[in-house]
py3Dmol code that shows the C-alpha trace and the ligand (Angstrom):
import py3Dmol

protein = """\
ATOM      1  CA  MET A   1     -17.270   9.232 -78.789  1.00  0.00           C
ATOM      2  CA  THR A   2     -13.803   8.060 -79.860  1.00  0.00           C
ATOM      3  CA  PRO A   3     -13.922   6.248 -83.202  1.00  0.00           C
ATOM      4  CA  PRO A   4     -11.319   3.591 -84.154  1.00  0.00           C
ATOM      5  CA  ASN A   5      -8.082   5.050 -85.531  1.00  0.00           C
ATOM      6  CA  ASP A   6      -8.483   4.184 -89.175  1.00  0.00           C
ATOM      7  CA  TYR A   7     -11.705   6.016 -89.694  1.00  0.00           C
ATOM      8  CA  THR A   8     -12.490   9.433 -91.181  1.00  0.00           C
ATOM      9  CA  VAL A   9     -15.568  10.914 -89.541  1.00  0.00           C
ATOM     10  CA  SER A  10     -17.818  13.299 -91.401  1.00  0.00           C
ATOM     11  CA  VAL A  11     -19.360  15.587 -88.848  1.00  0.00           C
ATOM     12  CA  PRO A  12     -21.399  18.835 -88.886  1.00  0.00           C
ATOM     13  CA  LEU A  13     -19.635  21.902 -87.456  1.00  0.00           C
ATOM     14  CA  ALA A  14     -22.029  22.072 -84.539  1.00  0.00           C
ATOM     15  CA  LEU A  15     -21.004  18.604 -83.233  1.00  0.00           C
ATOM     16  CA  VAL A  16     -17.269  18.625 -83.786  1.00  0.00           C
ATOM     17  CA  GLU A  17     -16.511  19.175 -80.145  1.00  0.00           C
ATOM     18  CA  ASP A  18     -18.430  15.982 -79.211  1.00  0.00           C
ATOM     19  CA  LEU A  19     -15.955  13.801 -81.184  1.00  0.00           C
ATOM     20  CA  ASP A  20     -12.437  12.654 -80.502  1.00  0.00           C
ATOM     21  CA  GLY A  21     -10.550  10.804 -83.183  1.00  0.00           C
ATOM     22  CA  PRO A  22      -7.729  11.389 -85.619  1.00  0.00           C
ATOM     23  CA  ALA A  23      -9.405  12.319 -88.913  1.00  0.00           C
ATOM     24  CA  LEU A  24     -12.429  14.599 -89.258  1.00  0.00           C
ATOM     25  CA  HIS A  25     -14.321  15.767 -92.374  1.00  0.00           C
ATOM     26  CA  LEU A  26     -16.194  18.953 -91.373  1.00  0.00           C
ATOM     27  CA  ARG A  27     -19.540  19.761 -92.999  1.00  0.00           C
ATOM     28  CA  VAL A  28     -20.418  23.410 -92.890  1.00  0.00           C
ATOM     29  CA  ASP A  29     -23.867  24.914 -93.726  1.00  0.00           C
ATOM     30  CA  ASP A  30     -22.993  28.446 -92.885  1.00  0.00           C
ATOM     31  CA  CYS A  31     -19.546  29.855 -93.699  1.00  0.00           C
ATOM     32  CA  ALA A  32     -19.910  32.775 -91.196  1.00  0.00           C
ATOM     33  CA  ALA A  33     -20.263  30.226 -88.350  1.00  0.00           C
ATOM     34  CA  LEU A  34     -17.047  28.507 -89.476  1.00  0.00           C
ATOM     35  CA  VAL A  35     -15.184  31.814 -89.598  1.00  0.00           C
ATOM     36  CA  GLU A  36     -16.367  32.601 -86.088  1.00  0.00           C
ATOM     37  CA  ALA A  37     -15.395  29.209 -84.743  1.00  0.00           C
ATOM     38  CA  ALA A  38     -12.185  28.803 -86.753  1.00  0.00           C
ATOM     39  CA  ASP A  39      -9.642  29.917 -84.132  1.00  0.00           C
ATOM     40  CA  HIS A  40     -10.913  27.229 -81.709  1.00  0.00           C
ATOM     41  CA  LEU A  41     -11.218  24.319 -84.126  1.00  0.00           C
ATOM     42  CA  PRO A  42      -8.929  21.252 -83.820  1.00  0.00           C
ATOM     43  CA  TRP A  43      -7.296  21.823 -87.229  1.00  0.00           C
ATOM     44  CA  GLN A  44      -4.673  19.141 -86.598  1.00  0.00           C
ATOM     45  CA  ARG A  45      -7.485  16.501 -86.691  1.00  0.00           C
ATOM     46  CA  ILE A  46      -9.483  18.079 -89.548  1.00  0.00           C
ATOM     47  CA  ARG A  47      -8.526  16.651 -92.945  1.00  0.00           C
ATOM     48  CA  GLU A  48     -11.178  18.294 -95.130  1.00  0.00           C
ATOM     49  CA  VAL A  49     -14.008  20.909 -94.947  1.00  0.00           C
ATOM     50  CA  THR A  50     -17.060  21.039 -97.187  1.00  0.00           C
ATOM     51  CA  LEU A  51     -18.592  24.477 -97.679  1.00  0.00           C
ATOM     52  CA  PRO A  52     -21.949  25.351 -99.197  1.00  0.00           C
ATOM     53  CA  SER A  53     -20.598  27.514-102.000  1.00  0.00           C
ATOM     54  CA  VAL A  54     -17.490  28.407-104.099  1.00  0.00           C
ATOM     55  CA  ASP A  55     -18.187  31.944-102.905  1.00  0.00           C
ATOM     56  CA  ASP A  56     -17.194  30.989 -99.371  1.00  0.00           C
ATOM     57  CA  LEU A  57     -13.547  30.245-100.071  1.00  0.00           C
ATOM     58  CA  PRO A  58     -12.130  33.849 -99.922  1.00  0.00           C
ATOM     59  CA  ALA A  59     -13.389  34.235 -96.345  1.00  0.00           C
ATOM     60  CA  LEU A  60     -11.179  31.315 -95.187  1.00  0.00           C
ATOM     61  CA  GLU A  61      -7.910  32.504 -96.729  1.00  0.00           C
ATOM     62  CA  ALA A  62      -6.055  32.401 -93.442  1.00  0.00           C
ATOM     63  CA  TYR A  63      -6.746  28.605 -93.241  1.00  0.00           C
ATOM     64  CA  TYR A  64      -6.154  27.648 -96.889  1.00  0.00           C
ATOM     65  CA  GLY A  65      -3.055  25.546 -96.332  1.00  0.00           C
ATOM     66  CA  ARG A  66      -4.454  23.519 -93.372  1.00  0.00           C
ATOM     67  CA  VAL A  67      -6.902  21.123 -94.988  1.00  0.00           C
ATOM     68  CA  ARG A  68      -8.613  20.106 -98.245  1.00  0.00           C
ATOM     69  CA  TRP A  69     -11.603  22.306 -99.214  1.00  0.00           C
ATOM     70  CA  ASN A  70     -14.685  21.000-101.016  1.00  0.00           C
ATOM     71  CA  LEU A  71     -16.956  23.720-102.405  1.00  0.00           C
ATOM     72  CA  TRP A  72     -20.415  23.242-104.011  1.00  0.00           C
ATOM     73  CA  TRP A  73     -20.964  25.072-107.365  1.00  0.00           C
ATOM     74  CA  LYS A  74     -24.605  25.982-107.493  1.00  0.00           C
ATOM     75  CA  GLY A  75     -26.165  27.853-110.379  1.00  0.00           C
ATOM     76  CA  PHE A  76     -24.127  28.025-113.601  1.00  0.00           C
ATOM     77  CA  ASP A  77     -22.276  31.365-113.268  1.00  0.00           C
ATOM     78  CA  VAL A  78     -19.055  30.786-115.214  1.00  0.00           C
ATOM     79  CA  GLY A  79     -18.145  34.460-114.713  1.00  0.00           C
ATOM     80  CA  ARG A  80     -18.106  33.990-110.906  1.00  0.00           C
ATOM     81  CA  LEU A  81     -15.974  30.911-111.318  1.00  0.00           C
ATOM     82  CA  LEU A  82     -13.482  32.929-113.343  1.00  0.00           C
ATOM     83  CA  ASP A  83     -13.387  35.646-110.671  1.00  0.00           C
ATOM     84  CA  LEU A  84     -12.475  33.023-108.070  1.00  0.00           C
ATOM     85  CA  LEU A  85     -10.056  31.137-110.300  1.00  0.00           C
ATOM     86  CA  PRO A  86      -6.766  31.857-108.516  1.00  0.00           C
ATOM     87  CA  ALA A  87      -8.148  30.568-105.203  1.00  0.00           C
ATOM     88  CA  LEU A  88     -10.046  27.668-106.749  1.00  0.00           C
ATOM     89  CA  ARG A  89      -7.002  26.475-108.723  1.00  0.00           C
ATOM     90  CA  ARG A  90      -5.181  25.479-105.482  1.00  0.00           C
ATOM     91  CA  GLN A  91      -4.356  21.811-105.354  1.00  0.00           C
ATOM     92  CA  THR A  92      -6.179  21.538-102.042  1.00  0.00           C
ATOM     93  CA  VAL A  93      -9.473  22.766-103.471  1.00  0.00           C
ATOM     94  CA  THR A  94     -12.180  20.695-105.151  1.00  0.00           C
ATOM     95  CA  VAL A  95     -15.287  22.093-106.776  1.00  0.00           C
ATOM     96  CA  LEU A  96     -18.382  19.864-106.250  1.00  0.00           C
ATOM     97  CA  VAL A  97     -21.306  19.473-108.596  1.00  0.00           C
ATOM     98  CA  ALA A  98     -24.407  17.690-107.332  1.00  0.00           C
ATOM     99  CA  PRO A  99     -25.177  14.486-109.288  1.00  0.00           C
ATOM    100  CA  ASP A 100     -28.793  15.737-109.886  1.00  0.00           C
ATOM    101  CA  ASP A 101     -27.647  19.152-111.130  1.00  0.00           C
ATOM    102  CA  PRO A 102     -29.324  19.814-114.564  1.00  0.00           C
ATOM    103  CA  ASP A 103     -25.997  21.069-115.865  1.00  0.00           C
ATOM    104  CA  LEU A 104     -23.925  18.178-114.428  1.00  0.00           C
ATOM    105  CA  TYR A 105     -22.013  17.453-117.627  1.00  0.00           C
ATOM    106  CA  ASP A 106     -21.372  21.042-118.739  1.00  0.00           C
ATOM    107  CA  LYS A 107     -20.265  22.191-115.272  1.00  0.00           C
ATOM    108  CA  LEU A 108     -17.798  19.304-114.745  1.00  0.00           C
ATOM    109  CA  VAL A 109     -16.314  19.710-118.204  1.00  0.00           C
ATOM    110  CA  VAL A 110     -16.134  23.554-118.012  1.00  0.00           C
ATOM    111  CA  GLY A 111     -14.473  23.425-114.528  1.00  0.00           C
ATOM    112  CA  GLU A 112     -12.054  20.709-115.569  1.00  0.00           C
ATOM    113  CA  SER A 113     -11.056  22.590-118.658  1.00  0.00           C
ATOM    114  CA  LEU A 114     -10.165  25.564-116.378  1.00  0.00           C
ATOM    115  CA  SER A 115      -7.779  23.274-114.612  1.00  0.00           C
ATOM    116  CA  LEU A 116      -9.946  22.919-111.450  1.00  0.00           C
ATOM    117  CA  ASN A 117     -10.267  19.714-109.460  1.00  0.00           C
ATOM    118  CA  MET A 118     -13.868  18.784-110.037  1.00  0.00           C
ATOM    119  CA  ALA A 119     -15.957  16.088-108.400  1.00  0.00           C
ATOM    120  CA  MET A 120     -19.480  14.675-108.537  1.00  0.00           C
ATOM    121  CA  PRO A 121     -20.131  13.122-105.091  1.00  0.00           C
ATOM    122  CA  LEU A 122     -21.916   9.783-105.371  1.00  0.00           C
ATOM    123  CA  THR A 123     -24.893  10.217-103.055  1.00  0.00           C
ATOM    124  CA  ASP A 124     -27.646   7.964-104.189  1.00  0.00           C
ATOM    125  CA  PRO A 125     -27.916   5.787-107.348  1.00  0.00           C
ATOM    126  CA  ASP A 126     -31.212   7.431-108.295  1.00  0.00           C
ATOM    127  CA  ALA A 127     -29.806  10.995-107.928  1.00  0.00           C
ATOM    128  CA  ILE A 128     -27.555  10.677-111.019  1.00  0.00           C
ATOM    129  CA  ASP A 129     -28.512  11.535-114.598  1.00  0.00           C
ATOM    130  CA  LEU A 130     -27.360   8.354-116.254  1.00  0.00           C
ATOM    131  CA  ALA A 131     -27.117   9.900-119.759  1.00  0.00           C
ATOM    132  CA  ALA A 132     -24.807  12.607-118.365  1.00  0.00           C
ATOM    133  CA  LEU A 133     -22.824   9.883-116.455  1.00  0.00           C
ATOM    134  CA  ASN A 134     -22.316   7.966-119.677  1.00  0.00           C
ATOM    135  CA  SER A 135     -21.128  11.129-121.528  1.00  0.00           C
ATOM    136  CA  LEU A 136     -18.771  11.969-118.711  1.00  0.00           C
ATOM    137  CA  VAL A 137     -17.246   8.473-118.815  1.00  0.00           C
ATOM    138  CA  SER A 138     -16.636   8.944-122.558  1.00  0.00           C
ATOM    139  CA  TYR A 139     -15.177  12.426-121.963  1.00  0.00           C
ATOM    140  CA  VAL A 140     -12.811  11.128-119.291  1.00  0.00           C
ATOM    141  CA  LEU A 141     -11.726   8.109-121.374  1.00  0.00           C
ATOM    142  CA  ILE A 142     -11.030  10.145-124.539  1.00  0.00           C
ATOM    143  CA  THR A 143      -9.429  13.135-122.815  1.00  0.00           C
ATOM    144  CA  SER A 144      -7.178  11.059-120.549  1.00  0.00           C
ATOM    145  CA  ALA A 145      -5.567   9.630-123.604  1.00  0.00           C
ATOM    146  CA  THR A 146      -3.834  12.913-124.232  1.00  0.00           C
ATOM    147  CA  ARG A 147      -3.651  14.682-120.750  1.00  0.00           C
ATOM    148  CA  PRO A 148      -4.504  14.106-117.099  1.00  0.00           C
ATOM    149  CA  VAL A 149      -8.155  14.714-116.285  1.00  0.00           C
ATOM    150  CA  ARG A 150      -9.472  15.953-112.952  1.00  0.00           C
ATOM    151  CA  ILE A 151     -13.071  14.724-112.535  1.00  0.00           C
ATOM    152  CA  GLU A 152     -13.695  12.448-109.568  1.00  0.00           C
ATOM    153  CA  PRO A 153     -14.794   9.791-109.004  1.00  0.00           C
ATOM    154  CA  LEU A 154     -14.671   9.009-112.706  1.00  0.00           C
ATOM    155  CA  VAL A 155     -10.918   9.235-112.926  1.00  0.00           C
ATOM    156  CA  SER A 156     -10.560   6.856-109.969  1.00  0.00           C
ATOM    157  CA  MET A 157     -13.080   4.466-111.615  1.00  0.00           C
ATOM    158  CA  VAL A 158     -11.049   4.363-114.781  1.00  0.00           C
ATOM    159  CA  LYS A 159      -7.789   3.913-112.880  1.00  0.00           C
ATOM    160  CA  THR A 160      -9.337   1.112-110.855  1.00  0.00           C
ATOM    161  CA  ALA A 161     -10.472  -0.696-113.944  1.00  0.00           C
ATOM    162  CA  ALA A 162      -7.045  -0.221-115.595  1.00  0.00           C
ATOM    163  CA  ASP A 163      -4.915  -1.223-112.547  1.00  0.00           C
ATOM    164  CA  ARG A 164      -7.446  -3.826-111.329  1.00  0.00           C
ATOM    165  CA  GLU A 165      -7.463  -2.248-107.973  1.00  0.00           C
ATOM    166  CA  ASP A 166      -9.752  -3.476-105.311  1.00  0.00           C
ATOM    167  CA  GLN A 167     -12.039  -0.488-105.187  1.00  0.00           C
ATOM    168  CA  THR A 168     -15.699  -0.165-105.891  1.00  0.00           C
ATOM    169  CA  LEU A 169     -18.582   2.388-105.865  1.00  0.00           C
ATOM    170  CA  TRP A 170     -18.564   1.907-102.047  1.00  0.00           C
ATOM    171  CA  ASP A 171     -15.158   3.516-101.821  1.00  0.00           C
ATOM    172  CA  PHE A 172     -15.939   6.155-104.466  1.00  0.00           C
ATOM    173  CA  ALA A 173     -19.047   7.129-102.509  1.00  0.00           C
ATOM    174  CA  GLY A 174     -17.108   7.499 -99.270  1.00  0.00           C
ATOM    175  CA  GLU A 175     -18.880   4.438 -97.866  1.00  0.00           C
ATOM    176  CA  ASN A 176     -16.020   2.123 -97.040  1.00  0.00           C
ATOM    177  CA  VAL A 177     -17.297   0.238 -93.968  1.00  0.00           C
ATOM    178  CA  HIS A 178     -13.862   0.148 -92.399  1.00  0.00           C
ATOM    179  CA  ARG A 179     -12.903   3.729 -93.154  1.00  0.00           C
ATOM    180  CA  ASN A 180     -15.942   6.010 -93.156  1.00  0.00           C
ATOM    181  CA  LEU A 181     -18.231   7.226 -90.396  1.00  0.00           C
ATOM    182  CA  PHE A 182     -20.976   9.840 -90.762  1.00  0.00           C
ATOM    183  CA  VAL A 183     -22.528  11.810 -87.939  1.00  0.00           C
ATOM    184  CA  ASP A 184     -25.844  13.528 -88.930  1.00  0.00           C
ATOM    185  CA  ASP A 185     -27.148  16.781 -87.592  1.00  0.00           C
ATOM    186  CA  ALA A 186     -29.075  14.937 -84.859  1.00  0.00           C
ATOM    187  CA  GLY A 187     -25.953  13.098 -83.708  1.00  0.00           C
ATOM    188  CA  ARG A 188     -26.766   9.670 -85.210  1.00  0.00           C
ATOM    189  CA  VAL A 189     -23.763   7.662 -86.382  1.00  0.00           C
ATOM    190  CA  SER A 190     -23.812   5.659 -89.610  1.00  0.00           C
ATOM    191  CA  ILE A 191     -21.655   4.971 -92.660  1.00  0.00           C
ATOM    192  CA  SER A 192     -23.057   7.837 -94.686  1.00  0.00           C
ATOM    193  CA  ALA A 193     -25.872  10.360 -95.297  1.00  0.00           C
ATOM    194  CA  ARG A 194     -27.444   7.858 -97.747  1.00  0.00           C
ATOM    195  CA  LEU A 195     -27.881   5.141 -95.037  1.00  0.00           C
ATOM    196  CA  ALA A 196     -28.248   7.396 -91.939  1.00  0.00           C
ATOM    197  CA  ASP A 197     -31.989   6.836 -91.649  1.00  0.00           C
ATOM    198  CA  THR A 198     -32.189   3.126 -92.500  1.00  0.00           C
ATOM    199  CA  HIS A 199     -28.938   1.745 -91.101  1.00  0.00           C
ATOM    200  CA  PRO A 200     -27.828   3.788 -88.107  1.00  0.00           C
ATOM    201  CA  TYR A 201     -25.068   2.378 -85.896  1.00  0.00           C
ATOM    202  CA  GLY A 202     -26.296   4.339 -82.871  1.00  0.00           C
ATOM    203  CA  THR A 203     -25.940   7.837 -81.482  1.00  0.00           C
ATOM    204  CA  LEU A 204     -22.864   9.733 -80.373  1.00  0.00           C
ATOM    205  CA  ARG A 205     -24.001   9.311 -76.801  1.00  0.00           C
ATOM    206  CA  GLU A 206     -24.690   5.571 -77.131  1.00  0.00           C
ATOM    207  CA  ILE A 207     -21.562   4.501 -78.957  1.00  0.00           C
ATOM    208  CA  LYS A 208     -18.556   4.274 -76.713  1.00  0.00           C
ATOM    209  CA  SER A 209     -15.007   3.787 -77.905  1.00  0.00           C
ATOM    210  CA  GLY A 210     -14.667   0.737 -80.201  1.00  0.00           C
ATOM    211  CA  GLU A 211     -18.373  -0.115 -80.167  1.00  0.00           C
ATOM    212  CA  VAL A 212     -19.169   0.971 -83.747  1.00  0.00           C
ATOM    213  CA  GLU A 213     -18.142  -2.420 -85.145  1.00  0.00           C
ATOM    214  CA  SER A 214     -20.346  -4.427 -82.869  1.00  0.00           C
ATOM    215  CA  SER A 215     -23.565  -2.752 -84.051  1.00  0.00           C
ATOM    216  CA  GLU A 216     -25.966  -4.891 -86.129  1.00  0.00           C
ATOM    217  CA  ALA A 217     -25.990  -2.232 -88.981  1.00  0.00           C
ATOM    218  CA  PHE A 218     -22.160  -2.384 -89.205  1.00  0.00           C
ATOM    219  CA  ARG A 219     -22.078  -6.234 -89.271  1.00  0.00           C
ATOM    220  CA  ARG A 220     -24.670  -6.348 -91.993  1.00  0.00           C
ATOM    221  CA  LEU A 221     -22.608  -3.941 -94.080  1.00  0.00           C
ATOM    222  CA  ASP A 222     -19.402  -5.818 -93.368  1.00  0.00           C
ATOM    223  CA  GLY A 223     -20.812  -9.199 -94.387  1.00  0.00           C
ATOM    224  CA  TYR A 224     -22.740  -7.925 -97.368  1.00  0.00           C
ATOM    225  CA  ALA A 225     -20.480  -8.945-100.252  1.00  0.00           C
ATOM    226  CA  GLU A 226     -19.903 -12.390 -98.779  1.00  0.00           C
ATOM    227  CA  GLY A 227     -23.615 -12.963 -98.527  1.00  0.00           C
ATOM    228  CA  LEU A 228     -24.159 -12.030-102.137  1.00  0.00           C
ATOM    229  CA  PHE A 229     -21.926 -14.937-103.303  1.00  0.00           C
ATOM    230  CA  ARG A 230     -23.201 -17.348-100.647  1.00  0.00           C
ATOM    231  CA  ASP A 231     -26.755 -16.689-101.799  1.00  0.00           C
ATOM    232  CA  GLN A 232     -25.740 -16.700-105.518  1.00  0.00           C
ATOM    233  CA  THR A 233     -27.529 -13.419-106.240  1.00  0.00           C
ATOM    234  CA  GLU A 234     -27.584 -11.778-109.612  1.00  0.00           C
ATOM    235  CA  CYS A 235     -24.734  -9.524-108.426  1.00  0.00           C
ATOM    236  CA  SER A 236     -22.509 -12.498-107.803  1.00  0.00           C
ATOM    237  CA  THR A 237     -22.316 -13.211-111.560  1.00  0.00           C
ATOM    238  CA  CYS A 238     -22.602  -9.607-112.797  1.00  0.00           C
ATOM    239  CA  ARG A 239     -19.732  -8.319-115.011  1.00  0.00           C
ATOM    240  CA  ALA A 240     -20.051  -4.917-113.390  1.00  0.00           C
ATOM    241  CA  PHE A 241     -19.428  -6.307-109.878  1.00  0.00           C
ATOM    242  CA  PRO A 242     -15.751  -5.490-109.725  1.00  0.00           C
ATOM    243  CA  LEU A 243     -16.595  -1.764-109.957  1.00  0.00           C
ATOM    244  CA  CYS A 244     -20.049  -1.750-108.450  1.00  0.00           C
ATOM    245  CA  GLY A 245     -19.668  -4.149-105.509  1.00  0.00           C
ATOM    246  CA  SER A 246     -23.466  -4.174-105.402  1.00  0.00           C
ATOM    247  CA  TRP A 247     -23.428  -0.649-104.014  1.00  0.00           C
ATOM    248  CA  LEU A 248     -26.409   0.030-106.230  1.00  0.00           C
ATOM    249  CA  ARG A 249     -28.591  -2.593-104.578  1.00  0.00           C
ATOM    250  CA  TYR A 250     -27.650  -2.287-100.874  1.00  0.00           C
ATOM    251  CA  ALA A 251     -30.497   0.077 -99.949  1.00  0.00           C
ATOM    252  CA  ASP A 252     -32.975  -1.560-102.335  1.00  0.00           C
ATOM    253  CA  PRO A 253     -32.245  -5.124-103.457  1.00  0.00           C
ATOM    254  CA  GLN A 254     -34.849  -4.708-106.258  1.00  0.00           C
ATOM    255  CA  TYR A 255     -33.226  -1.580-107.672  1.00  0.00           C
ATOM    256  CA  ASP A 256     -33.226  -1.607-111.468  1.00  0.00           C
ATOM    257  CA  CYS A 257     -29.485  -1.193-112.230  1.00  0.00           C
ATOM    258  CA  GLU A 258     -29.627  -2.153-115.947  1.00  0.00           C
ATOM    259  CA  VAL A 259     -28.429   1.232-117.257  1.00  0.00           C
ATOM    260  CA  TRP A 260     -25.720   1.510-114.525  1.00  0.00           C
ATOM    261  CA  GLN A 261     -24.551  -1.954-115.466  1.00  0.00           C
ATOM    262  CA  LEU A 262     -24.208  -0.935-119.084  1.00  0.00           C
ATOM    263  CA  VAL A 263     -22.235   2.228-118.120  1.00  0.00           C
ATOM    264  CA  LEU A 264     -19.881   0.346-115.835  1.00  0.00           C
ATOM    265  CA  THR A 265     -19.205  -2.599-118.139  1.00  0.00           C
ATOM    266  CA  SER A 266     -18.597  -0.305-121.150  1.00  0.00           C
ATOM    267  CA  LEU A 267     -16.111   1.669-118.979  1.00  0.00           C
ATOM    268  CA  GLN A 268     -14.349  -1.665-118.091  1.00  0.00           C
ATOM    269  CA  ASP A 269     -14.393  -2.817-121.735  1.00  0.00           C
ATOM    270  CA  ALA A 270     -13.058   0.548-123.012  1.00  0.00           C
ATOM    271  CA  VAL A 271     -10.233   0.474-120.474  1.00  0.00           C
ATOM    272  CA  GLY A 272      -9.456  -3.099-121.440  1.00  0.00           C
ATOM    273  CA  ASP A 273      -9.441  -2.218-125.172  1.00  0.00           C
ATOM    274  CA  ALA A 274      -7.074   0.705-124.572  1.00  0.00           C
ATOM    275  CA  GLU A 275      -4.759  -1.522-122.540  1.00  0.00           C
ATOM    276  CA  ARG A 276      -4.704  -4.142-125.279  1.00  0.00           C
ATOM    277  CA  ALA A 277      -3.975  -1.498-127.935  1.00  0.00           C
ATOM    278  CA  ARG A 278      -1.091  -0.167-125.817  1.00  0.00           C
ATOM    279  CA  ALA A 279       0.361  -3.660-125.334  1.00  0.00           C
ATOM    280  CA  LEU A 280       0.071  -4.333-129.113  1.00  0.00           C
ATOM    281  CA  ALA A 281       1.845  -1.082-129.904  1.00  0.00           C
ATOM    282  CA  ARG A 282       4.647  -1.993-127.533  1.00  0.00           C
ATOM    283  CA  HIS A 283       5.289  -5.302-129.326  1.00  0.00           C
ATOM    284  CA  ARG A 284       5.307  -3.899-132.835  1.00  0.00           C
TER     285      ARG A 284
END
"""
ligand_1 = """\
8
SF4
S -24.672 -3.525 -111.472
Fe -26.505 -4.325 -110.487
S -26.380 -6.567 -110.724
Fe -24.340 -5.678 -111.143
S -23.239 -5.825 -109.212
Fe -24.174 -3.865 -109.361
S -26.155 -3.951 -108.347
Fe -25.404 -6.011 -108.778
"""
view = py3Dmol.view(width=600, height=400)
view.addModel(protein, "pdb")
view.setStyle({"model": 0}, {"cartoon": {"style": "trace"}})
view.addModel(ligand_1, "xyz")
view.setStyle({"model": 1}, {"stick": {}})
view.zoomTo()
view.show()
């Protein structure tokens, strides 16, 4: 399969050879398998690699500078994090914490205070502890008033609200319909792991060059926002729509997004208040 040029394709290590295309995101379950295959991989096309554990990074030292590295932090062993600090502090490394991790808030804040790039991948609206999300939004807003913060996608969400950029949870979740493709372990192509089962575009074997965008699942995703306004859904008048883009309700139109809505609108309001305060200060 040769995907269109603008896409980044997330692909498991075992299927990387079945794909042409300019930008790959390699998902690796077993670091030893990556080390074994490393000399034969198309590094010029690989933009980032996700590894199962922060402990895997030292084994890839010879390849550090080639790509961005995403490493899951499982458990809550701060001592181990400190041992790995020199390698983890590289600009090209991001430490990932799962959105359903019971220590989500503490881990992101501890890692960030150690000057690590931290991220909580948006995988599924239900997977996130909303109380922790709310606390993290407050942490990012308060801390970013005095120094740069490194917790994604929250920093990007605040920046988007401040600069009125045209980005939504779809982008922050890596589900931009015109930029992201996902190949699962069985070779099915879709936009993401979240929608791989319910909205597949086809399989690597079925999809020939340029055919992704003619699949029914792609067209449904592409026309989704337009349909929300045409049908005058609740999302079309929701104050959180500029940040949400109805990402929360794509898989389940009945999804109860009330708490999310509060978190997103309070983030927008807090950013607006801060901007107004700065503007007032400039005119005094
Ligand atoms: S917060 Fe809920 S109602 Fe608002 S845009 Fe998102 S999904 Fe729609």
